[in-house]
N, C-alpha and C positions, 0 to 999 in steps of 0.2 A: 783319730781326732787329735788336734793339738791342744795342749793344756795352756792355761792362762800365762804361765811363765815363759813358755816358748813364743807365744804371740807377742808378748811385751818385748822379748829379745829381737824378734823379726822387725817389729815396728821401730825399735831403737836403731837397728842397723839401717833400715830404709831412711830414717830421719838423718842419720850420720852421712849417708851417701848423698842425699839431696843437699845437705848443708855443704858438703865438700864440693859438689858441682856448682852451687851458687857462689861459693867463695872463689873457685877457679874462674868462673865467668866474670866476677867482679874484678879480679886481678888482671884479666886479659881484656878489659873493656876498651872502649873507643879512645883513640888518642885525640888531642885537640885539633889536629889537622882534618879530622873527619867533618868538622863543622865549617871548614873554610868553604867559601862560595867559589864555584868555578863555572860561571854562566857561559853558555854557548854563544850568546850575542848580547848586545846592549841596544835598547830602544832609544834612539836619538832622532827626534823628528827631522832635524836638518839633514841628516844622512838618509833616513828612511824615505823621505819624500823628495830626495834630490834626483830620483830616477823615475823613468816612466812606469816601471813596475810598482813603485811605491804609490804613484797616483792611481794606477789601475786597482791596487788592493783597496785603497780608500773608497773609490767609487763602487767597487764590487760590494763592499759593506753597505753603501747607500742603496744599491740596487736590491740587496737582500732585504733591507727594511721596507723598501717600496713594495716588494712582493709580500712580505709579512703583513703589511697593512691591508692587503686584499684578502689574503688567506693565511692561516697560521701554520701551514705546512702539514696539517692533519686533515685538510679538506674543510675545516670550519671557517665560516665567514664572519666570525665574531669581530676581528679587527675593523673591517670596513663598516660593519653594523654599528660599531661604537659611534660613528658619525651620526647615525639616526638616534641612538640612545640618548645622546647629549643635546638633541635638538627638540623643537616643539612637535616633531613628527612622531616621536616614539618615546618609550620609557622602559628602562631596563628593570624588569619586575622580578627577576630571578632572585630569590632570597635564601634558597636552601643549598646553593652551590658551595663547594669547598675549594673552588679554584681561586687563584690569586687575583688581585685587582687588575683587570685588563686595562683600565684607564691609566693606572700608574705605570704599567709597562709601556703603554702607548706613548706617554709623555717622556719617559726616560729614553726610549728607543729613538724618538724624534729628536731629542736633544743630542743624542749621540750622532745621529745622521747629520744634524746641523754642524756639529763640531767637525766631522769628517769633511763635509763640503767646504767649510771655512779653511780647513787644513789644505785642501787641494788648491783653493783660491790663493792662499798665502804662498805656497811653494811652486806653483806651476810655472811662473815666469823664470825661476832659477834652474829649471831642468834643462840640461844641455842636450842638444840634438833634436829638439822638437821644432818642426816647421810651424809657421803661423797658423795654418789651417788646423793642425793637430792640437796645438795649444788652445786655440779658440774652442775646439770641440770639447776638450777637458773642462774649460771654464764654463761652457754652456751646460754641460751635464751637472757640474757642481752648483751652478745657479739654479737649475731646475730642481735638484734635490732639496736645496735649502728652501726655495720658495714653496715647494709642494708640502714640505714638513711644516713650515710656518703657517701656511694656509689652513691646514687641518688643525693645527694646535690652536690657532686663533678661533676657528669655528667651535672647537670643543671647550676651550678654557677661557676665552675672552682675552683681556689684557695680560700679556706675558712679557718677560724680559726679551729684548731684541739683541742678539749677539751676532755681529758680522765679522768678527776677527777672532783669531785664536786667543784664548785666555792664557797668558804667559805665566801668571802666578796665582796662587789661591785667592779667590774672591768670594766674599760673603755679602756684599752690599749691592746685590742686583736690584734694579728698579724695573717695574713693569712699564712697558710701552703700550700706548693705546692701540687697540686693534685697527683703528682707522689709519694710524701712522704706519703700522706694519703692512696693511693692504696697499698703501701708496708706495712703500718701498718695493713690494713685490711687483 
C-alpha cells in the first residue's frame, strides 16, 4: 500500500504534467487566419435566379410547402386540419400537447412560399434561353403558389399584409390588407 507522502508526490507529478500539457497547448493555439471566412459560394439573388435551375429550386420549395400543408411528412394531417381548427366548423381542443405552435409554423411557411413565388415573378423575365411558353409556365406556377398561400392565410388569419414584390430592404411598417381586397387580387 502507498503511504500518504508517496500519494502526494504522485498527485503533484500528475498536476505538473497536466499543467505542462495545458501550457504547450496554449502556446501552439490557433492563429488568426483560422477565423478567416472562406465561403464556398455567395447567395446573390440576381445571380441565383438568373438561371432556370434557380427558378426550379424556388418553385421546388413552394411545392414542398404545398405538400406540407396537406401532410406533415409523418402521415399526420394536422396542417390541412388547421383550416378546420380556425373556422366555425371545428375547434382545436388539445391542451396537453408539447408540440410547437402549428399555426405559427403555418403562417411563417406560407410567408416563405409567398416570398419565393414573388422571387420567381421578379426574375423570370430576365432568365435567358426560356421560350415564352416555358416562361409563362413558371409565372403560372408562381402565381398559383402565391394565391394558394394567400387564400389559406386569409381564411385562417383574416386581414394580413399583402406583399406582391420582393422586399429589398428591412421593413417593419407592414400594414394589413383587407381580406376582401386580397380575394379580389387572387
